[in-house]
N, CA and C of each residue as an Amber inpcrd file, in Angstrom:
protein
   435
 212.0990000  72.7130000 129.9410000 210.7710000  73.2880000 129.8210000
 210.7890000  74.3340000 128.7120000 210.0360000  74.1240000 127.6780000
 209.9440000  75.0710000 126.5750000 208.5880000  75.7490000 126.6190000
 208.6330000  77.0470000 126.8300000 207.4250000  77.8650000 126.8320000
 207.4560000  78.7020000 125.5600000 206.3760000  78.7000000 124.8460000
 206.2430000  79.5190000 123.6370000 205.3940000  80.7370000 123.9930000
 205.8930000  81.9100000 123.6910000 205.1380000  83.1450000 123.8660000
 204.7430000  83.5940000 122.4650000 203.4580000  83.8250000 122.2720000
 202.9780000  84.2060000 120.9410000 201.7610000  85.1020000 121.0610000
 201.4240000  85.7440000 119.9430000 200.1900000  86.5190000 119.8820000
 199.0120000  85.5680000 120.0510000 198.0270000  85.9970000 120.7890000
 196.8270000  85.1910000 120.9720000 195.9960000  85.1890000 119.7030000
 195.2260000  84.1190000 119.5510000 194.2710000  83.9840000 118.4460000
 192.8810000  83.7910000 119.0480000 191.8670000  83.9820000 118.2370000
 190.5010000  83.8020000 118.7380000 190.2880000  82.4110000 119.3190000
 190.9480000  81.4100000 118.7750000 190.8260000  80.0430000 119.2970000
 191.3710000  79.9050000 120.7160000 192.1580000  80.8750000 121.1820000
 192.7450000  80.8300000 122.5280000 191.8400000  81.4170000 123.5970000
 190.7610000  82.0530000 123.2210000 189.9610000  82.8140000 124.1860000
 189.4110000  81.9440000 125.3080000 188.9240000  80.7730000 125.0170000
 188.4090000  79.8970000 126.0820000 189.5120000  79.5730000 127.0840000
 190.7110000  79.2910000 126.6040000 191.8320000  78.9960000 127.4960000
 192.2490000  80.2270000 128.2930000 192.1530000  81.3990000 127.6910000
 192.4650000  82.6440000 128.4090000 191.5050000  82.8110000 129.5820000
 190.2330000  82.5580000 129.3610000 189.2590000  82.6310000 130.4560000
 189.5530000  81.5660000 131.5120000 189.9980000  80.3850000 131.1070000
 190.3610000  79.3490000 132.0810000 191.5170000  79.8020000 132.9570000
 192.5250000  80.4060000 132.3400000 193.6590000  80.9250000 133.1160000
 193.1690000  81.9960000 134.0800000 192.3750000  82.9220000 133.5740000
 191.9040000  84.0360000 134.4030000 191.1210000  83.5550000 135.6160000
 190.3140000  82.5290000 135.4530000 189.4970000  82.0430000 136.5740000
 190.2420000  81.0300000 137.4450000 191.4700000  80.6670000 137.0680000
 192.2390000  79.7000000 137.8550000 193.0480000  80.3340000 138.9760000
 193.2320000  81.6470000 138.9190000 194.1320000  82.3040000 139.8700000
 193.5200000  82.3730000 141.2640000 194.4030000  82.4380000 142.2610000
 193.9580000  82.5030000 143.6560000 193.7860000  83.9500000 144.1100000
 194.7600000  84.7980000 143.7980000 194.6420000  86.2110000 144.1380000
 193.8920000  86.9140000 143.0140000 193.0690000  87.8750000 143.3760000
 192.3100000  88.6390000 142.3970000 191.4240000  87.7290000 141.5410000
 190.8710000  86.7070000 142.1720000 190.0130000  85.7640000 141.4690000
 188.6650000  86.4110000 141.1390000 188.2110000  86.1860000 139.9200000
 186.8530000  86.5600000 139.5160000 186.2920000  85.4260000 138.6690000
 185.0020000  85.2940000 138.7160000 184.3240000  84.2610000 137.9330000
 183.9870000  84.7980000 136.5450000 183.5860000  83.9000000 135.6740000
 183.1510000  84.2960000 134.3330000 181.9600000  85.2420000 134.4450000
 181.0640000  84.9600000 135.3770000 179.8860000  85.8190000 135.5740000
 180.2920000  87.2150000 136.0420000 181.2620000  87.2960000 136.9400000
 181.7310000  88.6010000 137.4110000 182.4010000  89.3720000 136.2710000
 183.1670000  88.6700000 135.4500000 183.7920000  89.3430000 134.3050000
 182.7250000  89.8690000 133.3540000 181.7040000  89.0650000 133.0990000
 180.6230000  89.5010000 132.2030000 179.9600000  90.7590000 132.7450000
 179.7710000  90.8320000 134.0490000 179.1710000  92.0180000 134.6620000
 180.0640000  93.2490000 134.4740000 181.3710000  93.0250000 134.3120000
 182.3230000  94.1150000 134.0730000 182.4840000  94.4030000 132.5810000
 181.7590000  93.6530000 131.7400000 181.8530000  93.8550000 130.2990000
 182.9460000  93.0500000 129.6240000 183.5310000  92.0980000 130.3500000
 184.5870000  91.2610000 129.7830000 183.9660000  89.9270000 129.3940000
 183.7670000  89.7540000 128.0980000 183.1240000  88.5540000 127.5690000
 183.9490000  88.0030000 126.4130000 183.5670000  86.8330000 125.9570000
 184.2260000  86.2640000 124.7810000 184.1340000  87.2350000 123.6100000
 182.9790000  87.8470000 123.4360000 182.8010000  88.7920000 122.3220000
 183.7080000  90.0130000 122.4490000 183.8390000  90.5760000 123.6580000
 184.6780000  91.7730000 123.8040000 186.1530000  91.4370000 123.6170000
 186.5710000  90.2560000 124.0470000 187.9630000  89.8520000 123.8480000
 188.2210000  89.5700000 122.3660000 187.2640000  88.9350000 121.7010000
 187.3800000  88.7210000 120.2400000 187.5420000  90.0550000 119.5200000
 186.7350000  91.0290000 119.9010000 186.8060000  92.3360000 119.2480000
 188.1450000  93.0020000 119.5040000 188.6630000  92.8800000 120.7220000
 189.9780000  93.4520000 121.0220000 191.0470000  92.8360000 120.1230000
 190.9850000  91.5280000 119.9280000 191.9500000  90.8580000 119.0490000
 191.7860000  91.2870000 117.5930000 190.5610000  91.5170000 117.1800000
 190.3240000  91.9570000 115.7980000 190.8610000  93.3720000 115.5800000
 190.7690000  94.1960000 116.6330000 191.2210000  95.5850000 116.5160000
 192.7330000  95.6700000 116.3590000 193.4740000  94.8980000 117.1430000
 194.9340000  94.8680000 117.0460000 195.4800000  93.7360000 117.9140000
 196.7230000  93.3010000 117.6490000 197.2940000  92.1960000 118.4300000
 197.7100000  92.6810000 119.8210000 196.7900000  92.6080000 120.7700000
 197.0220000  93.1850000 122.0970000 196.9900000  92.1460000 123.2170000
 196.9850000  90.8590000 122.8460000 196.9710000  89.7830000 123.8360000
 198.0600000  88.7850000 123.4550000 198.8270000  88.3770000 124.4600000
 199.8930000  87.4030000 124.2510000 199.6520000  86.2310000 125.1880000
 199.9560000  85.0300000 124.7050000 199.7860000  83.8360000 125.5270000
 201.1150000  83.1220000 125.6860000 201.2320000  82.4330000 126.8220000
 202.3540000  81.5320000 127.0780000 201.7980000  80.1250000 126.9600000
 202.4520000  79.3270000 126.1410000 201.9540000  77.9880000 125.8450000
 203.0370000  76.9520000 126.1450000 202.6290000  75.8690000 126.7790000
 203.5320000  74.7350000 127.0350000 202.8200000  73.4630000 126.6080000
 203.4120000  72.7370000 125.7070000 202.8410000  71.4820000 125.2040000
 201.3930000  71.6470000 124.7640000 201.1070000  72.7510000 124.0670000
 199.7750000  72.9900000 123.5400000 198.7730000  73.5280000 124.5420000
 199.1820000  73.7870000 125.7680000 198.2840000  74.2860000 126.8160000
 198.6600000  75.7280000 127.1590000 197.6730000  76.6130000 127.1950000
 197.8990000  78.0080000 127.5860000 198.0880000  78.0420000 129.1040000
 199.2410000  78.5660000 129.5430000 199.5350000  78.6180000 130.9770000
 199.5510000  80.0460000 131.5220000 199.4460000  81.0330000 130.6400000
 199.4100000  82.4200000 131.0820000 199.0970000  83.3320000 129.9090000
 198.7550000  84.5760000 130.2430000 198.4970000  85.5590000 129.1900000
 198.6710000  86.9630000 129.7430000 198.8980000  87.8910000 128.8360000
 198.8760000  89.3180000 129.1670000 198.0620000  90.0190000 128.1010000
 197.5040000  91.1610000 128.4840000 196.6730000  91.9370000 127.5680000
 196.8900000  93.4140000 127.8390000 196.9910000  94.1870000 126.7670000
 197.1870000  95.6310000 126.8820000 196.0430000  96.3610000 126.1950000
 195.7600000  97.5430000 126.6890000 194.7620000  98.4280000 126.0930000
 195.5110000  99.6420000 125.5540000 195.7330000  99.6610000 124.2470000
 196.5390000 100.7220000 123.6390000 195.9120000 102.0950000 123.8130000
 194.6020000 102.1930000 123.6580000 193.9310000 103.4890000 123.7690000
 194.0570000 104.0710000 125.1660000 194.0490000 103.2020000 126.1680000
 194.1020000 103.6210000 127.5700000 195.5230000 103.6390000 128.1270000
 196.4990000 103.1750000 127.3490000 197.9020000 103.0760000 127.7610000
 198.0740000 102.1880000 128.9880000 197.2700000 101.1190000 129.0660000
 197.3150000 100.2920000 130.2750000 197.5700000  98.8170000 129.9840000
 198.2080000  98.1900000 130.9610000 198.2860000  96.7360000 130.9810000
 196.9760000  96.3010000 131.6200000 196.1330000  95.7120000 130.8260000
 194.7860000  95.3580000 131.2590000 194.7700000  94.0700000 132.0700000
 195.6680000  93.1390000 131.7340000 195.6670000  91.8460000 132.4220000
 197.0240000  91.1710000 132.2960000 197.3930000  90.4550000 133.3560000
 198.5570000  89.5790000 133.3650000 198.2580000  88.4790000 134.3660000
 198.0480000  87.2630000 133.8680000 197.6810000  86.1490000 134.7350000
 198.4080000  84.8830000 134.3170000 198.8430000  84.1290000 135.3070000
 199.5490000  82.8740000 135.1160000 198.8310000  81.8110000 135.9430000
 198.6530000  80.6270000 135.3880000 198.0670000  79.5330000 136.1660000
 198.9050000  79.3350000 137.4290000 198.2670000  79.1090000 138.5590000
 199.0150000  78.9810000 139.8200000 200.1540000  77.9630000 139.7640000
 199.9730000  76.8550000 139.0880000 201.0220000  75.8430000 139.0320000
 202.1890000  76.2370000 138.1160000 202.0890000  77.3590000 137.4160000
 203.1550000  77.8320000 136.5460000 203.7960000  79.1330000 137.0280000
 203.3590000  79.6400000 138.1600000 203.9740000  80.8490000 138.6960000
 205.4000000  80.5390000 139.1660000 206.2610000  81.5320000 139.0730000
 207.6330000  81.3590000 139.5260000 208.5760000  80.7980000 138.4740000
 208.1390000  80.7010000 137.2330000 208.9780000  80.1800000 136.1490000
 209.4170000  81.2730000 135.1820000 209.1600000  82.5350000 135.5020000
 209.5700000  83.6420000 134.6420000 208.5980000  83.9640000 133.5190000
 207.4750000  83.2620000 133.4730000 206.5030000  83.4710000 132.4010000
 205.8730000  84.8580000 132.4990000 205.5250000  85.2720000 133.7050000
 204.9280000  86.5900000 133.8980000 205.8430000  87.7090000 133.4290000
 207.1380000  87.5550000 133.6820000 208.0950000  88.5880000 133.2520000
 208.1190000  88.7350000 131.7370000 208.1250000  87.6140000 131.0370000
 208.1700000  87.6740000 129.5720000 206.8650000  88.2470000 129.0220000
 205.7400000  87.8180000 129.5820000 204.4560000  88.3550000 129.1210000
 204.3400000  89.8490000 129.4150000 204.8590000  90.2820000 130.5600000
 204.8290000  91.7140000 130.8890000 205.7120000  92.4880000 129.9210000
 206.8660000  91.9450000 129.5710000 207.7370000  92.6200000 128.6110000
 207.0230000  92.8460000 127.2800000 206.2530000  91.8630000 126.8400000
 205.5060000  92.0090000 125.5790000 204.4880000  93.1420000 125.6790000
 203.7320000  93.1540000 126.7710000 202.7160000  94.1940000 126.9450000
 203.3600000  95.5760000 127.0460000 204.4370000  95.6810000 127.8090000
 205.1210000  96.9650000 127.9530000 205.6620000  97.4570000 126.6160000
 206.3210000  96.5800000 125.8650000 206.8870000  96.9860000 124.5710000
 205.7890000  97.4860000 123.6350000 204.6810000  96.7760000 123.6090000
 203.5290000  97.1670000 122.7940000 203.0550000  98.5670000 123.1740000
 202.8910000  98.8090000 124.4630000 202.3880000 100.1000000 124.9240000
 203.4130000 101.2190000 124.7500000 204.6970000 100.9360000 125.0200000
 205.7200000 101.9700000 124.8850000 205.9560000 102.3710000 123.4260000
 205.5010000 101.5850000 122.4750000 205.5580000 102.0180000 121.0700000
 204.5800000 103.1520000 120.8210000 203.5990000 103.3010000 121.7080000
 202.5200000 104.2660000 121.5110000 202.4820000 105.3710000 122.5740000
 203.0760000 105.1120000 123.7430000 202.9520000 106.0380000 124.8840000
 204.2780000 106.1710000 125.6270000 204.5000000 107.3400000 126.2130000
 205.7050000 107.5610000 127.0250000 205.5370000 107.0420000 128.4500000
 204.2940000 106.9570000 128.9120000 204.0330000 106.3850000 130.2330000
 202.8430000 105.4430000 130.1220000 202.8800000 104.3880000 130.9300000
 201.8220000 103.3870000 130.9150000 201.4000000 103.1100000 132.3510000
 200.2600000 102.4610000 132.5230000 199.7660000 102.2410000 133.8720000
 199.0290000 100.9040000 133.9740000 198.8000000 100.5100000 135.2120000
 197.9660000  99.3540000 135.5180000 197.4140000  99.5590000 136.9160000
 196.3550000  98.8340000 137.2230000 195.7650000  98.9030000 138.5540000
 195.6930000  97.5230000 139.1680000 196.0430000  97.4350000 140.4420000
 195.9480000  96.1590000 141.1600000 195.8530000  96.4180000 142.6530000
 195.4270000  95.4110000 143.3740000 195.3730000  95.4670000 144.8320000
 196.8060000  95.5110000 145.3500000 197.1450000  96.5480000 146.0880000
 198.5170000  96.7470000 146.5490000 198.9790000  95.6970000 147.5480000
 198.0630000  94.9110000 148.0930000 198.4530000  93.9110000 149.0870000
 198.7550000  92.5430000 148.4760000 198.6690000  92.4200000 147.1620000
 198.8830000  91.1260000 146.5160000 200.3540000  90.9230000 146.1420000
 200.6920000  89.6880000 145.8370000 202.0320000  89.3730000 145.3500000
 202.3060000  90.1030000 144.0410000 201.2610000  90.3230000 143.2540000
 201.4230000  91.0070000 141.9740000 202.0240000  92.3960000 142.1580000
 201.6240000  93.0890000 143.2080000 202.1470000  94.4430000 143.4420000
 203.6710000  94.4160000 143.5740000 204.1940000  93.4730000 144.3200000
 205.6410000  93.3400000 144.4560000 206.3010000  92.9660000 143.1410000
 205.6490000  92.1020000 142.3790000 206.1350000  91.7190000 141.0500000
 206.3060000  92.9640000 140.1810000 205.3000000  93.8280000 140.1680000
 205.3660000  95.0400000 139.3480000 206.4670000  95.9750000 139.8450000
 206.5590000  96.1550000 141.1400000 207.5870000  97.0570000 141.6810000
 208.9930000  96.5630000 141.3430000 209.2220000  95.2750000 141.3890000
 210.5400000  94.7330000 141.0360000 210.8790000  94.9840000 139.5750000
 209.8840000  95.2650000 138.7610000 210.0940000  95.5330000 137.3450000
 210.0320000  97.0190000 137.0190000 210.1400000  97.8550000 138.0410000
 210.2400000  99.2930000 137.8130000 208.9480000 100.0800000 137.8270000
 207.8400000  99.4270000 138.1490000 206.5630000 100.1360000 138.2450000
 206.5270000 100.8820000 139.5760000 205.9160000 102.0870000 139.5650000
 205.8240000 102.9020000 140.7850000 204.3700000 103.0710000 141.2070000
 204.1390000 102.9360000 142.5030000 202.7990000 103.1850000 143.0550000
 202.5250000 104.6760000 142.9780000 201.3480000 105.0380000 142.4240000
 201.0540000 106.4500000 142.2300000 199.8770000 106.9360000 143.0520000
 198.7730000 106.2120000 143.0520000 197.5850000 106.6860000 143.7600000
 196.6110000 105.5390000 143.9640000 195.6690000 105.7520000 144.8720000
 194.5890000 104.7950000 145.0860000 193.4520000 105.1680000 144.1380000
 192.9610000 104.1890000 143.4050000 191.8680000 104.4020000 142.4620000
 190.5240000 104.3040000 143.1740000 189.4710000 104.7790000 142.5250000
 188.1240000 104.7010000 143.1020000 187.7310000 103.2680000 143.4400000
 188.2670000 102.3080000 142.7000000 187.9580000 100.8900000 142.9320000
 188.6220000 100.3500000 144.1870000 189.5740000 101.1050000 144.7310000
 190.3450000 100.6440000 145.8840000 191.6900000 100.0710000 145.4790000
 191.8580000  99.7870000 144.1890000 193.1470000  99.3000000 143.7030000
 194.1510000 100.4450000 143.6770000 195.4080000 100.0910000 143.5410000
 196.4710000 101.0820000 143.4370000 196.8640000 101.2320000 141.9730000
 197.0280000 102.4640000 141.5620000 197.5010000 102.7470000 140.2010000
 199.0260000 102.7190000 140.2270000 199.6000000 101.9000000 139.3730000
 201.0410000 101.8110000 139.1770000 201.3360000 102.4340000 137.8140000
 202.4770000 103.1210000 137.7150000 202.8830000 103.6990000 136.4410000
 204.3240000 103.3390000 136.1430000 204.6250000 103.3110000 134.8620000
 205.9850000 103.0820000 134.4070000 206.2360000 104.0010000 133.2270000
 207.4550000 104.4840000 133.1290000 207.8060000 105.4420000 132.0820000
 208.7940000 104.8250000 131.1010000 208.6520000 105.2170000 129.8530000
 209.5100000 104.6930000 128.7940000 210.9690000 104.9140000 129.1770000
 211.7760000 103.8610000 129.0460000 213.2080000 103.9970000 129.3960000
 213.9330000 104.9150000 128.4320000
């Protein structure tokens, strides 16, 4: 199995949305994302601003992605298609996002529901639970090694 990890391009945005809406935990629809301000246009603009999205590709198909927000020092997204979970793709995509953010910040953060499998994934990679956010999610932080 050869997985290619690369910087995302504008042509990947539709596939990124497909991955995002394919997940079982923390599922949101395209309409829900739009209500949160996450649209094709906002993702295009993020890519134009700087290379802050990485995709995992297998045989020309996007199977996962990660996205970082440099200004906010946060991992904004990390999602893998359900049929590709457990293959180490999330770890590699997280490493890309972390490296990107640690070039700019001494500490980084992300928010997620503490009861999901993702929370355990983050903790196994050195992220620490810090506080409950207004959204009900838990803020995790990690510090530059």
